C-alpha positions in Angstrom: 0.1 0.1 0.1 1.7 3.5 -1.1 -1.0 5.4 0.9 1.8 8.5 2.0 2.6 9.2 -1.7 2.1 12.0 -4.4 -1.7 11.8 -5.7 -3.8 8.4 -5.7 -3.6 5.9 -2.9 -2.3 3.2 -3.8 -4.1 -0.2 -2.4 -4.2 -3.3 -4.0 -7.5 -5.7 -3.9 -9.2 -6.5 -1.1 -6.2 -5.4 0.7 -8.8 -3.0 2.4 -10.5 -5.8 4.1 -6.9 -7.0 5.7 -7.5 -10.4 4.0 -4.7 -12.4 3.8 -5.8 -13.8 0.0 -3.3 -14.4 -2.8 -4.5 -13.0 -5.7 -3.6 -13.9 -9.4 -3.4 -11.0 -11.9 -4.3 -13.3 -14.8 -7.4 -15.1 -14.0 -10.7 -13.7 -11.9 -9.8 -14.2 -8.7 -12.9 -12.9 -6.3 -12.0 -10.8 -3.3 -13.7 -11.8 0.4 -15.7 -8.7 0.7 -17.2 -10.1 4.0 -13.1 -10.7 5.6 -13.5 -7.5 7.9 -9.8 -6.3 10.0 -10.8 -3.4 12.0 -6.6 -2.8 12.1 -6.0 -2.5 9.0 -9.4 -0.4 8.0 -8.5 2.2 10.9 -4.7 2.0 9.5 -6.3 3.2 6.5 -8.4 6.1 8.1 -5.7 7.0 9.6 -3.1 7.2 7.0 -5.7 9.2 5.2 -6.2 11.4 8.1 -2.1 12.0 8.6 -2.1 12.8 4.9 -4.8 15.4 4.9 -3.1 16.9 8.3 0.4 17.0 7.7 1.5 19.6 4.9 4.5 17.4 4.3 2.3 14.5 3.5 0.0 16.6 1.5 -0.2 16.5 -2.3 0.6 20.5 -2.6 4.1 20.0 -0.1 7.0 21.3 -2.1 10.0 18.9 -2.8 13.7 19.9 -3.9 16.9 19.1 -4.8 20.1 18.5 -3.2 23.4 17.2 -3.6 24.6 14.7 -1.8 28.0 14.1 -3.8 29.5 15.1 -7.7 28.7 11.3 -8.2 24.9 11.8 -7.1 24.5 15.8 -7.9 20.5 14.7 -8.8 19.1 13.3 -5.7 15.8 14.2 -4.8 14.8 14.1 -1.1 
């Protein structure tokens, strides 16, 4: 799950249910939507709230370039 990155959150199919089901990307695998994991749901809600509350995690946060060494002149941090 990539919830704190810029833009649209990346949540895999069924991950929000907290299931441990392995999905086959080349077959029509059904997700068990009745499996609910309150801990996973709470984690997603917390990450979403943080993204909206903490400016550094928001989509409008400024990013810049720093120079670490001449060999790595363009490292985004």
